[in-house]
N, C-alpha and C positions, 0 to 999 in steps of 0.2 A: 720695280719699287713703286708703290703708290705715293705720291708726293702732292698735298694741296699746295697750290700756288704760294701761299703765305709762307710755306716752311722751306721753299726750294732756293738753295744757293746757286751761284753761277757756276759755270764749268771750272774757271781758273780756281775759284774757293774751294771747290770738291777735291781738285787735285792737289792743291796746296796742303788741304787737311789730310788727305790719305798719304801724301808723301812725308809729312811730319809725324804722322803716327807710326808708319812703317810696320804695322803689324795688322794681320786680318785672317779672315777665314776663307780659303779658296774652296770653291764648290764646282764639282763636274758631274755629268751624267754618264753612267756606265752602260746605258742601255736597258738597265732594269731598276736602278735606284739612284739617289744622289750620293756622291763620294765627297768628302769634305777634309779639310786638314787645316789646323791653325799654323800660320807660317809668319816670320819676318820676311820682308821684302825691301828692294831697292826700287825707286822709280827713276827712269831716264826718259828722254824723248829721242825718237829717230829725226832724220833731217827734214822729214815733212811735218814734224809736231805731234806724231802720234806718240802717246805715252806708252812706256814699255815698262812692264813690271817683272823683275827677276827675283826668283826665289828657288828653294830646294826642298825636297822632301826625301824621306828614307827610301832606299832602293826597294824595299819590300812594300812600299805603299801602293795600292792599286791606282792611284793617279799617275803613276808613271807609265801605264799602259794606254793612257787616254790622251797624252799629249802629242797628237799627230799633226799639228799645224792647222787642222780643220775644225776640230771640236772646239765648241765655244765654253769657256770657263767663266765663272763669277768670282771676283775677289770682294768680299764684304769687310769694310773697315768700320769699326764701331769706336766711337769715343766715349766720353763720360755720360752718364744716364742718372736720373733722380726721379723718384716717386714724389707726387705732389697731391697734399691732402686738400679736400674741398675747404676746410676750417682755414686754410691760410689766406683765402682770397678775401679781398675787401667787400665785394658784392655776394649776394646771397645766391642759392640754388645752383651751386657749381657741382661738379662731378670729380671724381679721382682721375687723375692723368699721369702719364710718365713723359718727361722731357729727355731728349737725347739728340745726338749728333751721329749721322750714319752715312757712309758713301758706298756706292756700288759701282764696281768697274767690271766691264764685261768685255771679251774679246776672244780671238783664237789662241790657243796655247801649243806651244812646241816644245819638245825636249831639247837641252842645249848640247853643244857638242863639248868635249873635254876642255877645249880652250876657252869657250864661253864660260864654262863652270868656274875655272880658275879666275877669271876676271871677276865674275860675280861674287866669289867668296871674299875677294880682296876688297871689293867695293862694298859688301855687306858689313865687314868688320869695320872697316874704315868709317862708315856712316855712324855706326853706334859706338865705337870707341870715342869717336870726336867729342861726344857728349859727356864723356867723363874726365875728371880732374887728375888725369895721370898720363904718363907716357903711352901712346897708342900700342896695344898689341897687333901683331901681324901674324899671318900665316908663316912667314920666314922664320918665326921663332921656334917653329916645330922641326924635330928631325925630319929629313926627307922621306923616309920610309913611312913614319907615322902620318904625315901630311897626305902621303899618296893613299895609304890605307884608308884614311877617313874619307878622303874624296872618292873612293870606290864604293862607299857605303851610302852615297846619297846620288841623286839625280837632279839636275838643274832644270828649270822650266822658265820659258819666257812668254809672258802674255801680252799680247798686242792689243791695247784697249781702244776700242771704237765706239763704246757706249759708256757715258759717265752721268750717274744719277746720284743725287744727294738729298737728304732730308735732315734739316736742322730745326727741330721743334724746340722752340724757346718762348713759347707763349706769345708768338709775335701778333696773334689775333685778339689778345685781350686789352683791355682798357689800360691806361697808364696806372690807375690805382690798384688794378689787379696785378699787373706786371711788377710794380714796385713791391707789393705785399709779399707775392710769392718769391721774388728775388731774395728779400730780406730773410724770409723764413729759412730757405735752402742755405743762405749763407751763415746761417746760425746752426746748421745741423753739423754733427761730428764726422759726417761722412765726407772724405775728400772729394768724391765725385759730385755730390750735392753743392759743394762749395765751388767746385769748377764750373757747374751749370749756372750758379748764380753769378759768377764773374762774367760768363758770357752774355746772360741777360743784362747786367748792368752795362756792359759794352755797347749792347744795342741801343739802349736809351740813357745815355750818360747825363742827360739833362735833368733826370729825375731826382728827387730828394731821397736817396736811400738812408734811412735811418737806422744804420747798422749798429750803433751803439745805444740806440734807445731802449729802455726797459721792455721786456716782453709784454706785448699787448698794446704798445704805443707805436709801433713801427707802421701801422696802416692808418694812423690818425692824421 
């Protein structure tokens, strides 16, 4: 990942972002071409602090043949993103750009044992069920036969992360006036992703006077 210094978050911020997102695209090389799959994942840490990503794919997925414990895979975790129009800046002669948050986690991947897979599935469902306002669903609610049949249809993978990279491009290199003007413009868009990027920008420079309720055309005055 190419990351200009002004957009580079620290390691702990990258890991916290990825863990909170819990969903990414895992990529591997099969010797001829890239192979990728979108997957939910859980993050844990080994005794020496190494980040561990656990996830699973369908048994028929070509990735299952590549998790030999040596091959290096990449998990790309993307957050919200938004287009920025040059018209939104306070200063002239700007160009279109795209703001985003993204983290890449790289390391050796290995297929899980059946015992590890069972623990992974319990942890994965617990992670996402805990975000919902209801009693947690668990695998124990399924009949044993059905549960085992579903487990046989998937393969668990553990990725031991040794490279953490991130790029949070949020107009950090722009002046306060331009930063403020773009944040306000994004906050006014109907797209929830644009609004989320605006919130991240405002959090970076909370001291600015974001005139979110000003009439259109006055926000940058």
